[in-house]
ZAFIRO-351433 format. One record per residue (C-alpha): y, z, x; chain; residue number from 0. Coordinates in steps of 0.02 Angstrom, whole numbers. Example, Ala and Ser with C-alpha at 12.3 -4.5 7.8 and 13.67 -1.06 7.14 Angstrom:
<recs>
<rec><yy>-225</yy><zz>390</zz><xx>615</xx><tikol>A</tikol><volo>0</volo></rec>
<rec><yy>-53</yy><zz>357</zz><xx>684</xx><tikol>A</tikol><volo>1</volo></rec>
</recs>
This chain:
<recs>
<rec><yy>1298</yy><zz>-281</zz><xx>8614</xx><tikol>A</tikol><volo>0</volo></rec>
<rec><yy>1310</yy><zz>-143</zz><xx>8743</xx><tikol>A</tikol><volo>1</volo></rec>
<rec><yy>1206</yy><zz>16</zz><xx>8744</xx><tikol>A</tikol><volo>2</volo></rec>
<rec><yy>1336</yy><zz>116</zz><xx>8651</xx><tikol>A</tikol><volo>3</volo></rec>
<rec><yy>1344</yy><zz>-12</zz><xx>8512</xx><tikol>A</tikol><volo>4</volo></rec>
<rec><yy>1155</yy><zz>-22</zz><xx>8500</xx><tikol>A</tikol><volo>5</volo></rec>
<rec><yy>1155</yy><zz>167</zz><xx>8472</xx><tikol>A</tikol><volo>6</volo></rec>
<rec><yy>1303</yy><zz>168</zz><xx>8354</xx><tikol>A</tikol><volo>7</volo></rec>
<rec><yy>1231</yy><zz>32</zz><xx>8241</xx><tikol>A</tikol><volo>8</volo></rec>
<rec><yy>1048</yy><zz>79</zz><xx>8264</xx><tikol>A</tikol><volo>9</volo></rec>
<rec><yy>1022</yy><zz>121</zz><xx>8080</xx><tikol>A</tikol><volo>10</volo></rec>
<rec><yy>1081</yy><zz>-52</zz><xx>8032</xx><tikol>A</tikol><volo>11</volo></rec>
<rec><yy>979</yy><zz>-134</zz><xx>8167</xx><tikol>A</tikol><volo>12</volo></rec>
<rec><yy>823</yy><zz>-49</zz><xx>8100</xx><tikol>A</tikol><volo>13</volo></rec>
<rec><yy>842</yy><zz>-141</zz><xx>7937</xx><tikol>A</tikol><volo>14</volo></rec>
<rec><yy>745</yy><zz>-305</zz><xx>7927</xx><tikol>A</tikol><volo>15</volo></rec>
<rec><yy>888</yy><zz>-384</zz><xx>7829</xx><tikol>A</tikol><volo>16</volo></rec>
<rec><yy>1013</yy><zz>-350</zz><xx>7968</xx><tikol>A</tikol><volo>17</volo></rec>
<rec><yy>933</yy><zz>-323</zz><xx>8139</xx><tikol>A</tikol><volo>18</volo></rec>
<rec><yy>1024</yy><zz>-362</zz><xx>8301</xx><tikol>A</tikol><volo>19</volo></rec>
<rec><yy>1076</yy><zz>-538</zz><xx>8248</xx><tikol>A</tikol><volo>20</volo></rec>
<rec><yy>1150</yy><zz>-475</zz><xx>8083</xx><tikol>A</tikol><volo>21</volo></rec>
<rec><yy>1244</yy><zz>-335</zz><xx>8168</xx><tikol>A</tikol><volo>22</volo></rec>
<rec><yy>1310</yy><zz>-457</zz><xx>8296</xx><tikol>A</tikol><volo>23</volo></rec>
<rec><yy>1373</yy><zz>-567</zz><xx>8153</xx><tikol>A</tikol><volo>24</volo></rec>
<rec><yy>1467</yy><zz>-418</zz><xx>8081</xx><tikol>A</tikol><volo>25</volo></rec>
<rec><yy>1545</yy><zz>-381</zz><xx>8250</xx><tikol>A</tikol><volo>26</volo></rec>
<rec><yy>1612</yy><zz>-558</zz><xx>8253</xx><tikol>A</tikol><volo>27</volo></rec>
<rec><yy>1678</yy><zz>-556</zz><xx>8073</xx><tikol>A</tikol><volo>28</volo></rec>
<rec><yy>1854</yy><zz>-535</zz><xx>8003</xx><tikol>A</tikol><volo>29</volo></rec>
<rec><yy>1885</yy><zz>-445</zz><xx>7838</xx><tikol>A</tikol><volo>30</volo></rec>
<rec><yy>2051</yy><zz>-450</zz><xx>7746</xx><tikol>A</tikol><volo>31</volo></rec>
<rec><yy>2084</yy><zz>-300</zz><xx>7633</xx><tikol>A</tikol><volo>32</volo></rec>
<rec><yy>2227</yy><zz>-310</zz><xx>7507</xx><tikol>A</tikol><volo>33</volo></rec>
<rec><yy>2277</yy><zz>-133</zz><xx>7465</xx><tikol>A</tikol><volo>34</volo></rec>
<rec><yy>2246</yy><zz>27</zz><xx>7562</xx><tikol>A</tikol><volo>35</volo></rec>
<rec><yy>2245</yy><zz>146</zz><xx>7417</xx><tikol>A</tikol><volo>36</volo></rec>
<rec><yy>2105</yy><zz>214</zz><xx>7307</xx><tikol>A</tikol><volo>37</volo></rec>
<rec><yy>1989</yy><zz>63</zz><xx>7323</xx><tikol>A</tikol><volo>38</volo></rec>
<rec><yy>2048</yy><zz>8</zz><xx>7494</xx><tikol>A</tikol><volo>39</volo></rec>
<rec><yy>2020</yy><zz>177</zz><xx>7574</xx><tikol>A</tikol><volo>40</volo></rec>
<rec><yy>1829</yy><zz>186</zz><xx>7557</xx><tikol>A</tikol><volo>41</volo></rec>
<rec><yy>1813</yy><zz>-1</zz><xx>7580</xx><tikol>A</tikol><volo>42</volo></rec>
<rec><yy>1908</yy><zz>1</zz><xx>7743</xx><tikol>A</tikol><volo>43</volo></rec>
<rec><yy>1816</yy><zz>152</zz><xx>7811</xx><tikol>A</tikol><volo>44</volo></rec>
<rec><yy>1643</yy><zz>85</zz><xx>7772</xx><tikol>A</tikol><volo>45</volo></rec>
<rec><yy>1682</yy><zz>-86</zz><xx>7844</xx><tikol>A</tikol><volo>46</volo></rec>
<rec><yy>1750</yy><zz>-2</zz><xx>8000</xx><tikol>A</tikol><volo>47</volo></rec>
<rec><yy>1599</yy><zz>109</zz><xx>8023</xx><tikol>A</tikol><volo>48</volo></rec>
<rec><yy>1481</yy><zz>-37</zz><xx>7986</xx><tikol>A</tikol><volo>49</volo></rec>
<rec><yy>1552</yy><zz>-132</zz><xx>8135</xx><tikol>A</tikol><volo>50</volo></rec>
<rec><yy>1662</yy><zz>-267</zz><xx>8063</xx><tikol>A</tikol><volo>51</volo></rec>
<rec><yy>1749</yy><zz>-336</zz><xx>8218</xx><tikol>A</tikol><volo>52</volo></rec>
<rec><yy>1921</yy><zz>-367</zz><xx>8143</xx><tikol>A</tikol><volo>53</volo></rec>
<rec><yy>2003</yy><zz>-294</zz><xx>7990</xx><tikol>A</tikol><volo>54</volo></rec>
<rec><yy>2174</yy><zz>-341</zz><xx>7921</xx><tikol>A</tikol><volo>55</volo></rec>
<rec><yy>2249</yy><zz>-212</zz><xx>7806</xx><tikol>A</tikol><volo>56</volo></rec>
<rec><yy>2392</yy><zz>-262</zz><xx>7689</xx><tikol>A</tikol><volo>57</volo></rec>
<rec><yy>2491</yy><zz>-131</zz><xx>7590</xx><tikol>A</tikol><volo>58</volo></rec>
<rec><yy>2678</yy><zz>-116</zz><xx>7566</xx><tikol>A</tikol><volo>59</volo></rec>
<rec><yy>2675</yy><zz>65</zz><xx>7507</xx><tikol>A</tikol><volo>60</volo></rec>
<rec><yy>2685</yy><zz>234</zz><xx>7596</xx><tikol>A</tikol><volo>61</volo></rec>
<rec><yy>2571</yy><zz>384</zz><xx>7581</xx><tikol>A</tikol><volo>62</volo></rec>
<rec><yy>2624</yy><zz>506</zz><xx>7444</xx><tikol>A</tikol><volo>63</volo></rec>
<rec><yy>2557</yy><zz>678</zz><xx>7403</xx><tikol>A</tikol><volo>64</volo></rec>
<rec><yy>2489</yy><zz>613</zz><xx>7236</xx><tikol>A</tikol><volo>65</volo></rec>
<rec><yy>2381</yy><zz>488</zz><xx>7330</xx><tikol>A</tikol><volo>66</volo></rec>
<rec><yy>2277</yy><zz>622</zz><xx>7416</xx><tikol>A</tikol><volo>67</volo></rec>
<rec><yy>2179</yy><zz>661</zz><xx>7260</xx><tikol>A</tikol><volo>68</volo></rec>
<rec><yy>2076</yy><zz>503</zz><xx>7283</xx><tikol>A</tikol><volo>69</volo></rec>
<rec><yy>2138</yy><zz>395</zz><xx>7431</xx><tikol>A</tikol><volo>70</volo></rec>
<rec><yy>2023</yy><zz>466</zz><xx>7562</xx><tikol>A</tikol><volo>71</volo></rec>
<rec><yy>2087</yy><zz>365</zz><xx>7710</xx><tikol>A</tikol><volo>72</volo></rec>
<rec><yy>2249</yy><zz>464</zz><xx>7709</xx><tikol>A</tikol><volo>73</volo></rec>
<rec><yy>2291</yy><zz>644</zz><xx>7754</xx><tikol>A</tikol><volo>74</volo></rec>
<rec><yy>2426</yy><zz>772</zz><xx>7723</xx><tikol>A</tikol><volo>75</volo></rec>
<rec><yy>2489</yy><zz>745</zz><xx>7901</xx><tikol>A</tikol><volo>76</volo></rec>
<rec><yy>2521</yy><zz>562</zz><xx>7866</xx><tikol>A</tikol><volo>77</volo></rec>
<rec><yy>2621</yy><zz>580</zz><xx>7703</xx><tikol>A</tikol><volo>78</volo></rec>
<rec><yy>2770</yy><zz>463</zz><xx>7715</xx><tikol>A</tikol><volo>79</volo></rec>
<rec><yy>2686</yy><zz>342</zz><xx>7835</xx><tikol>A</tikol><volo>80</volo></rec>
<rec><yy>2642</yy><zz>164</zz><xx>7784</xx><tikol>A</tikol><volo>81</volo></rec>
<rec><yy>2471</yy><zz>163</zz><xx>7700</xx><tikol>A</tikol><volo>82</volo></rec>
<rec><yy>2410</yy><zz>20</zz><xx>7807</xx><tikol>A</tikol><volo>83</volo></rec>
<rec><yy>2448</yy><zz>117</zz><xx>7966</xx><tikol>A</tikol><volo>84</volo></rec>
<rec><yy>2373</yy><zz>277</zz><xx>7898</xx><tikol>A</tikol><volo>85</volo></rec>
<rec><yy>2210</yy><zz>188</zz><xx>7850</xx><tikol>A</tikol><volo>86</volo></rec>
<rec><yy>2207</yy><zz>105</zz><xx>8022</xx><tikol>A</tikol><volo>87</volo></rec>
<rec><yy>2218</yy><zz>277</zz><xx>8104</xx><tikol>A</tikol><volo>88</volo></rec>
<rec><yy>2073</yy><zz>338</zz><xx>7996</xx><tikol>A</tikol><volo>89</volo></rec>
<rec><yy>1965</yy><zz>189</zz><xx>8048</xx><tikol>A</tikol><volo>90</volo></rec>
<rec><yy>2008</yy><zz>215</zz><xx>8231</xx><tikol>A</tikol><volo>91</volo></rec>
<rec><yy>1952</yy><zz>398</zz><xx>8219</xx><tikol>A</tikol><volo>92</volo></rec>
<rec><yy>1780</yy><zz>339</zz><xx>8163</xx><tikol>A</tikol><volo>93</volo></rec>
<rec><yy>1761</yy><zz>178</zz><xx>8263</xx><tikol>A</tikol><volo>94</volo></rec>
<rec><yy>1895</yy><zz>141</zz><xx>8393</xx><tikol>A</tikol><volo>95</volo></rec>
<rec><yy>1811</yy><zz>-26</zz><xx>8436</xx><tikol>A</tikol><volo>96</volo></rec>
<rec><yy>1871</yy><zz>-108</zz><xx>8275</xx><tikol>A</tikol><volo>97</volo></rec>
<rec><yy>2024</yy><zz>-218</zz><xx>8295</xx><tikol>A</tikol><volo>98</volo></rec>
<rec><yy>2139</yy><zz>-173</zz><xx>8150</xx><tikol>A</tikol><volo>99</volo></rec>
<rec><yy>2296</yy><zz>-269</zz><xx>8107</xx><tikol>A</tikol><volo>100</volo></rec>
<rec><yy>2415</yy><zz>-185</zz><xx>7985</xx><tikol>A</tikol><volo>101</volo></rec>
<rec><yy>2537</yy><zz>-281</zz><xx>7874</xx><tikol>A</tikol><volo>102</volo></rec>
<rec><yy>2658</yy><zz>-163</zz><xx>7786</xx><tikol>A</tikol><volo>103</volo></rec>
<rec><yy>2728</yy><zz>-285</zz><xx>7660</xx><tikol>A</tikol><volo>104</volo></rec>
<rec><yy>2690</yy><zz>-347</zz><xx>7487</xx><tikol>A</tikol><volo>105</volo></rec>
<rec><yy>2551</yy><zz>-475</zz><xx>7472</xx><tikol>A</tikol><volo>106</volo></rec>
<rec><yy>2648</yy><zz>-625</zz><xx>7408</xx><tikol>A</tikol><volo>107</volo></rec>
<rec><yy>2589</yy><zz>-805</zz><xx>7402</xx><tikol>A</tikol><volo>108</volo></rec>
<rec><yy>2658</yy><zz>-854</zz><xx>7573</xx><tikol>A</tikol><volo>109</volo></rec>
<rec><yy>2580</yy><zz>-706</zz><xx>7662</xx><tikol>A</tikol><volo>110</volo></rec>
<rec><yy>2414</yy><zz>-728</zz><xx>7575</xx><tikol>A</tikol><volo>111</volo></rec>
<rec><yy>2409</yy><zz>-913</zz><xx>7621</xx><tikol>A</tikol><volo>112</volo></rec>
<rec><yy>2424</yy><zz>-863</zz><xx>7803</xx><tikol>A</tikol><volo>113</volo></rec>
<rec><yy>2304</yy><zz>-717</zz><xx>7804</xx><tikol>A</tikol><volo>114</volo></rec>
<rec><yy>2165</yy><zz>-779</zz><xx>7692</xx><tikol>A</tikol><volo>115</volo></rec>
<rec><yy>2144</yy><zz>-937</zz><xx>7796</xx><tikol>A</tikol><volo>116</volo></rec>
<rec><yy>2089</yy><zz>-834</zz><xx>7947</xx><tikol>A</tikol><volo>117</volo></rec>
<rec><yy>1974</yy><zz>-713</zz><xx>7858</xx><tikol>A</tikol><volo>118</volo></rec>
<rec><yy>1787</yy><zz>-726</zz><xx>7831</xx><tikol>A</tikol><volo>119</volo></rec>
<rec><yy>1790</yy><zz>-616</zz><xx>7675</xx><tikol>A</tikol><volo>120</volo></rec>
<rec><yy>1931</yy><zz>-548</zz><xx>7565</xx><tikol>A</tikol><volo>121</volo></rec>
<rec><yy>1928</yy><zz>-383</zz><xx>7472</xx><tikol>A</tikol><volo>122</volo></rec>
<rec><yy>2051</yy><zz>-366</zz><xx>7329</xx><tikol>A</tikol><volo>123</volo></rec>
<rec><yy>2087</yy><zz>-181</zz><xx>7317</xx><tikol>A</tikol><volo>124</volo></rec>
<rec><yy>2257</yy><zz>-201</zz><xx>7236</xx><tikol>A</tikol><volo>125</volo></rec>
<rec><yy>2314</yy><zz>-118</zz><xx>7076</xx><tikol>A</tikol><volo>126</volo></rec>
<rec><yy>2405</yy><zz>-253</zz><xx>6977</xx><tikol>A</tikol><volo>127</volo></rec>
<rec><yy>2364</yy><zz>-415</zz><xx>6886</xx><tikol>A</tikol><volo>128</volo></rec>
<rec><yy>2492</yy><zz>-524</zz><xx>6975</xx><tikol>A</tikol><volo>129</volo></rec>
<rec><yy>2425</yy><zz>-482</zz><xx>7149</xx><tikol>A</tikol><volo>130</volo></rec>
<rec><yy>2246</yy><zz>-509</zz><xx>7094</xx><tikol>A</tikol><volo>131</volo></rec>
<rec><yy>2291</yy><zz>-682</zz><xx>7033</xx><tikol>A</tikol><volo>132</volo></rec>
<rec><yy>2384</yy><zz>-723</zz><xx>7194</xx><tikol>A</tikol><volo>133</volo></rec>
<rec><yy>2238</yy><zz>-665</zz><xx>7300</xx><tikol>A</tikol><volo>134</volo></rec>
<rec><yy>2119</yy><zz>-769</zz><xx>7196</xx><tikol>A</tikol><volo>135</volo></rec>
<rec><yy>2225</yy><zz>-926</zz><xx>7211</xx><tikol>A</tikol><volo>136</volo></rec>
<rec><yy>2231</yy><zz>-907</zz><xx>7401</xx><tikol>A</tikol><volo>137</volo></rec>
<rec><yy>2043</yy><zz>-880</zz><xx>7411</xx><tikol>A</tikol><volo>138</volo></rec>
<rec><yy>2008</yy><zz>-1035</zz><xx>7304</xx><tikol>A</tikol><volo>139</volo></rec>
<rec><yy>2131</yy><zz>-1140</zz><xx>7407</xx><tikol>A</tikol><volo>140</volo></rec>
<rec><yy>2048</yy><zz>-1087</zz><xx>7572</xx><tikol>A</tikol><volo>141</volo></rec>
<rec><yy>1867</yy><zz>-1073</zz><xx>7506</xx><tikol>A</tikol><volo>142</volo></rec>
<rec><yy>1850</yy><zz>-890</zz><xx>7553</xx><tikol>A</tikol><volo>143</volo></rec>
<rec><yy>1735</yy><zz>-767</zz><xx>7462</xx><tikol>A</tikol><volo>144</volo></rec>
<rec><yy>1826</yy><zz>-635</zz><xx>7362</xx><tikol>A</tikol><volo>145</volo></rec>
<rec><yy>1762</yy><zz>-460</zz><xx>7320</xx><tikol>A</tikol><volo>146</volo></rec>
<rec><yy>1866</yy><zz>-394</zz><xx>7176</xx><tikol>A</tikol><volo>147</volo></rec>
<rec><yy>1868</yy><zz>-215</zz><xx>7110</xx><tikol>A</tikol><volo>148</volo></rec>
<rec><yy>1971</yy><zz>-117</zz><xx>6986</xx><tikol>A</tikol><volo>149</volo></rec>
<rec><yy>1972</yy><zz>61</zz><xx>6921</xx><tikol>A</tikol><volo>150</volo></rec>
<rec><yy>2077</yy><zz>157</zz><xx>6795</xx><tikol>A</tikol><volo>151</volo></rec>
<rec><yy>2042</yy><zz>316</zz><xx>6701</xx><tikol>A</tikol><volo>152</volo></rec>
<rec><yy>1852</yy><zz>328</zz><xx>6690</xx><tikol>A</tikol><volo>153</volo></rec>
<rec><yy>1822</yy><zz>140</zz><xx>6684</xx><tikol>A</tikol><volo>154</volo></rec>
<rec><yy>1794</yy><zz>19</zz><xx>6827</xx><tikol>A</tikol><volo>155</volo></rec>
<rec><yy>1728</yy><zz>-154</zz><xx>6869</xx><tikol>A</tikol><volo>156</volo></rec>
<rec><yy>1673</yy><zz>-256</zz><xx>7018</xx><tikol>A</tikol><volo>157</volo></rec>
<rec><yy>1624</yy><zz>-437</zz><xx>7049</xx><tikol>A</tikol><volo>158</volo></rec>
<rec><yy>1614</yy><zz>-570</zz><xx>7183</xx><tikol>A</tikol><volo>159</volo></rec>
<rec><yy>1700</yy><zz>-737</zz><xx>7168</xx><tikol>A</tikol><volo>160</volo></rec>
<rec><yy>1638</yy><zz>-859</zz><xx>7298</xx><tikol>A</tikol><volo>161</volo></rec>
<rec><yy>1733</yy><zz>-1024</zz><xx>7294</xx><tikol>A</tikol><volo>162</volo></rec>
<rec><yy>1624</yy><zz>-1093</zz><xx>7435</xx><tikol>A</tikol><volo>163</volo></rec>
<rec><yy>1502</yy><zz>-1139</zz><xx>7296</xx><tikol>A</tikol><volo>164</volo></rec>
<rec><yy>1563</yy><zz>-1279</zz><xx>7182</xx><tikol>A</tikol><volo>165</volo></rec>
<rec><yy>1483</yy><zz>-1203</zz><xx>7026</xx><tikol>A</tikol><volo>166</volo></rec>
<rec><yy>1539</yy><zz>-1023</zz><xx>7057</xx><tikol>A</tikol><volo>167</volo></rec>
<rec><yy>1677</yy><zz>-950</zz><xx>6946</xx><tikol>A</tikol><volo>168</volo></rec>
<rec><yy>1841</yy><zz>-882</zz><xx>7014</xx><tikol>A</tikol><volo>169</volo></rec>
<rec><yy>1936</yy><zz>-729</zz><xx>6954</xx><tikol>A</tikol><volo>170</volo></rec>
<rec><yy>2046</yy><zz>-840</zz><xx>6841</xx><tikol>A</tikol><volo>171</volo></rec>
<rec><yy>1893</yy><zz>-909</zz><xx>6753</xx><tikol>A</tikol><volo>172</volo></rec>
<rec><yy>1867</yy><zz>-735</zz><xx>6681</xx><tikol>A</tikol><volo>173</volo></rec>
<rec><yy>2046</yy><zz>-673</zz><xx>6678</xx><tikol>A</tikol><volo>174</volo></rec>
<rec><yy>2162</yy><zz>-821</zz><xx>6642</xx><tikol>A</tikol><volo>175</volo></rec>
<rec><yy>2328</yy><zz>-812</zz><xx>6734</xx><tikol>A</tikol><volo>176</volo></rec>
<rec><yy>2427</yy><zz>-835</zz><xx>6573</xx><tikol>A</tikol><volo>177</volo></rec>
<rec><yy>2336</yy><zz>-695</zz><xx>6480</xx><tikol>A</tikol><volo>178</volo></rec>
<rec><yy>2455</yy><zz>-571</zz><xx>6401</xx><tikol>A</tikol><volo>179</volo></rec>
<rec><yy>2412</yy><zz>-387</zz><xx>6406</xx><tikol>A</tikol><volo>180</volo></rec>
<rec><yy>2492</yy><zz>-221</zz><xx>6438</xx><tikol>A</tikol><volo>181</volo></rec>
<rec><yy>2485</yy><zz>-176</zz><xx>6623</xx><tikol>A</tikol><volo>182</volo></rec>
<rec><yy>2419</yy><zz>1</zz><xx>6648</xx><tikol>A</tikol><volo>183</volo></rec>
<rec><yy>2435</yy><zz>101</zz><xx>6809</xx><tikol>A</tikol><volo>184</volo></rec>
<rec><yy>2362</yy><zz>258</zz><xx>6884</xx><tikol>A</tikol><volo>185</volo></rec>
<rec><yy>2535</yy><zz>337</zz><xx>6887</xx><tikol>A</tikol><volo>186</volo></rec>
<rec><yy>2540</yy><zz>341</zz><xx>6697</xx><tikol>A</tikol><volo>187</volo></rec>
<rec><yy>2358</yy><zz>331</zz><xx>6644</xx><tikol>A</tikol><volo>188</volo></rec>
<rec><yy>2272</yy><zz>435</zz><xx>6779</xx><tikol>A</tikol><volo>189</volo></rec>
<rec><yy>2109</yy><zz>396</zz><xx>6870</xx><tikol>A</tikol><volo>190</volo></rec>
<rec><yy>1950</yy><zz>496</zz><xx>6900</xx><tikol>A</tikol><volo>191</volo></rec>
<rec><yy>1951</yy><zz>528</zz><xx>7088</xx><tikol>A</tikol><volo>192</volo></rec>
<rec><yy>1769</yy><zz>484</zz><xx>7135</xx><tikol>A</tikol><volo>193</volo></rec>
<rec><yy>1777</yy><zz>324</zz><xx>7031</xx><tikol>A</tikol><volo>194</volo></rec>
<rec><yy>1881</yy><zz>231</zz><xx>7158</xx><tikol>A</tikol><volo>195</volo></rec>
<rec><yy>1760</yy><zz>292</zz><xx>7293</xx><tikol>A</tikol><volo>196</volo></rec>
<rec><yy>1612</yy><zz>218</zz><xx>7199</xx><tikol>A</tikol><volo>197</volo></rec>
<rec><yy>1693</yy><zz>50</zz><xx>7172</xx><tikol>A</tikol><volo>198</volo></rec>
<rec><yy>1776</yy><zz>39</zz><xx>7344</xx><tikol>A</tikol><volo>199</volo></rec>
<rec><yy>1609</yy><zz>77</zz><xx>7427</xx><tikol>A</tikol><volo>200</volo></rec>
<rec><yy>1525</yy><zz>-58</zz><xx>7324</xx><tikol>A</tikol><volo>201</volo></rec>
<rec><yy>1661</yy><zz>-180</zz><xx>7377</xx><tikol>A</tikol><volo>202</volo></rec>
<rec><yy>1620</yy><zz>-141</zz><xx>7558</xx><tikol>A</tikol><volo>203</volo></rec>
<rec><yy>1434</yy><zz>-166</zz><xx>7520</xx><tikol>A</tikol><volo>204</volo></rec>
<rec><yy>1464</yy><zz>-334</zz><xx>7438</xx><tikol>A</tikol><volo>205</volo></rec>
<rec><yy>1575</yy><zz>-392</zz><xx>7581</xx><tikol>A</tikol><volo>206</volo></rec>
<rec><yy>1444</yy><zz>-345</zz><xx>7709</xx><tikol>A</tikol><volo>207</volo></rec>
<rec><yy>1307</yy><zz>-436</zz><xx>7609</xx><tikol>A</tikol><volo>208</volo></rec>
<rec><yy>1418</yy><zz>-591</zz><xx>7601</xx><tikol>A</tikol><volo>209</volo></rec>
<rec><yy>1439</yy><zz>-588</zz><xx>7790</xx><tikol>A</tikol><volo>210</volo></rec>
<rec><yy>1250</yy><zz>-562</zz><xx>7811</xx><tikol>A</tikol><volo>211</volo></rec>
<rec><yy>1211</yy><zz>-701</zz><xx>7686</xx><tikol>A</tikol><volo>212</volo></rec>
<rec><yy>1118</yy><zz>-581</zz><xx>7570</xx><tikol>A</tikol><volo>213</volo></rec>
<rec><yy>1114</yy><zz>-597</zz><xx>7380</xx><tikol>A</tikol><volo>214</volo></rec>
<rec><yy>1257</yy><zz>-512</zz><xx>7290</xx><tikol>A</tikol><volo>215</volo></rec>
<rec><yy>1365</yy><zz>-505</zz><xx>7134</xx><tikol>A</tikol><volo>216</volo></rec>
<rec><yy>1426</yy><zz>-686</zz><xx>7128</xx><tikol>A</tikol><volo>217</volo></rec>
<rec><yy>1436</yy><zz>-737</zz><xx>6946</xx><tikol>A</tikol><volo>218</volo></rec>
<rec><yy>1406</yy><zz>-559</zz><xx>6884</xx><tikol>A</tikol><volo>219</volo></rec>
<rec><yy>1537</yy><zz>-435</zz><xx>6825</xx><tikol>A</tikol><volo>220</volo></rec>
<rec><yy>1475</yy><zz>-257</zz><xx>6830</xx><tikol>A</tikol><volo>221</volo></rec>
<rec><yy>1568</yy><zz>-125</zz><xx>6731</xx><tikol>A</tikol><volo>222</volo></rec>
<rec><yy>1554</yy><zz>63</zz><xx>6744</xx><tikol>A</tikol><volo>223</volo></rec>
<rec><yy>1598</yy><zz>195</zz><xx>6613</xx><tikol>A</tikol><volo>224</volo></rec>
<rec><yy>1598</yy><zz>351</zz><xx>6719</xx><tikol>A</tikol><volo>225</volo></rec>
<rec><yy>1598</yy><zz>481</zz><xx>6582</xx><tikol>A</tikol><volo>226</volo></rec>
<rec><yy>1418</yy><zz>439</zz><xx>6540</xx><tikol>A</tikol><volo>227</volo></rec>
<rec><yy>1384</yy><zz>341</zz><xx>6702</xx><tikol>A</tikol><volo>228</volo></rec>
<rec><yy>1335</yy><zz>189</zz><xx>6601</xx><tikol>A</tikol><volo>229</volo></rec>
<rec><yy>1331</yy><zz>22</zz><xx>6693</xx><tikol>A</tikol><volo>230</volo></rec>
<rec><yy>1342</yy><zz>-141</zz><xx>6599</xx><tikol>A</tikol><volo>231</volo></rec>
<rec><yy>1344</yy><zz>-319</zz><xx>6663</xx><tikol>A</tikol><volo>232</volo></rec>
<rec><yy>1399</yy><zz>-487</zz><xx>6600</xx><tikol>A</tikol><volo>233</volo></rec>
<rec><yy>1366</yy><zz>-658</zz><xx>6676</xx><tikol>A</tikol><volo>234</volo></rec>
<rec><yy>1523</yy><zz>-753</zz><xx>6723</xx><tikol>A</tikol><volo>235</volo></rec>
<rec><yy>1521</yy><zz>-945</zz><xx>6720</xx><tikol>A</tikol><volo>236</volo></rec>
<rec><yy>1641</yy><zz>-1067</zz><xx>6795</xx><tikol>A</tikol><volo>237</volo></rec>
<rec><yy>1774</yy><zz>-1123</zz><xx>6670</xx><tikol>A</tikol><volo>238</volo></rec>
<rec><yy>1789</yy><zz>-1314</zz><xx>6682</xx><tikol>A</tikol><volo>239</volo></rec>
<rec><yy>1968</yy><zz>-1297</zz><xx>6617</xx><tikol>A</tikol><volo>240</volo></rec>
<rec><yy>2017</yy><zz>-1160</zz><xx>6738</xx><tikol>A</tikol><volo>241</volo></rec>
<rec><yy>2193</yy><zz>-1193</zz><xx>6802</xx><tikol>A</tikol><volo>242</volo></rec>
<rec><yy>2148</yy><zz>-1124</zz><xx>6972</xx><tikol>A</tikol><volo>243</volo></rec>
<rec><yy>1975</yy><zz>-1188</zz><xx>7022</xx><tikol>A</tikol><volo>244</volo></rec>
<rec><yy>1930</yy><zz>-1329</zz><xx>6906</xx><tikol>A</tikol><volo>245</volo></rec>
<rec><yy>1891</yy><zz>-1495</zz><xx>6993</xx><tikol>A</tikol><volo>246</volo></rec>
<rec><yy>2007</yy><zz>-1586</zz><xx>6872</xx><tikol>A</tikol><volo>247</volo></rec>
<rec><yy>2159</yy><zz>-1478</zz><xx>6916</xx><tikol>A</tikol><volo>248</volo></rec>
<rec><yy>2120</yy><zz>-1478</zz><xx>7102</xx><tikol>A</tikol><volo>249</volo></rec>
<rec><yy>2114</yy><zz>-1669</zz><xx>7103</xx><tikol>A</tikol><volo>250</volo></rec>
<rec><yy>2280</yy><zz>-1679</zz><xx>7012</xx><tikol>A</tikol><volo>251</volo></rec>
<rec><yy>2364</yy><zz>-1559</zz><xx>7135</xx><tikol>A</tikol><volo>252</volo></rec>
<rec><yy>2294</yy><zz>-1657</zz><xx>7282</xx><tikol>A</tikol><volo>253</volo></rec>
</recs>
């Protein structure tokens, strides 16, 4: 690190759990963020300011006036621009050293297969069940740790699914791909603005801890009810019959 970097990241370096070696590891890391909206905004900004060397932002949408209530990476001046590009501009304003790649297209299976393979950590900041399942499948296939968050109304959740560990659950262990439920979206249900900031920031924290090899939320699903600020937690175990990560199904597919 040069003198400017030592100064910029000095408050990290002062922490025993990080230090110079840890900060250097962050500078050499690559984070993939799926979604540059409510969750992706704080996650991307905090990873950028923390010194992640490379960030890939994936979002097919453009900035809309209704986004500005909660999606803090965007501004009125960037309404109409691709969200990925807008978030990249916000990161650059805070830390121009970060290499940011923007992908302004939907995160389908083919794209995820390409991008996940080159990432050190993946943050799912998307807003729909199908994308979350696709991201999870790619992370399991390439053995990449996944930080998954969700928020709607006053309710939110966050967990880490680390397929590098043979006994760790994946997202599909908890939320089966064939589960039937009514998809709910912010556009129709609403979302408490600071809630996505809380969860997106926690996603950034969990991603940083994974890169620093610190204990995190693997195997634990934390849920927040923001009206009363009540946190609850459940332990998540690997499903031996999971269609995505079970050893039996993987051996059959191989």
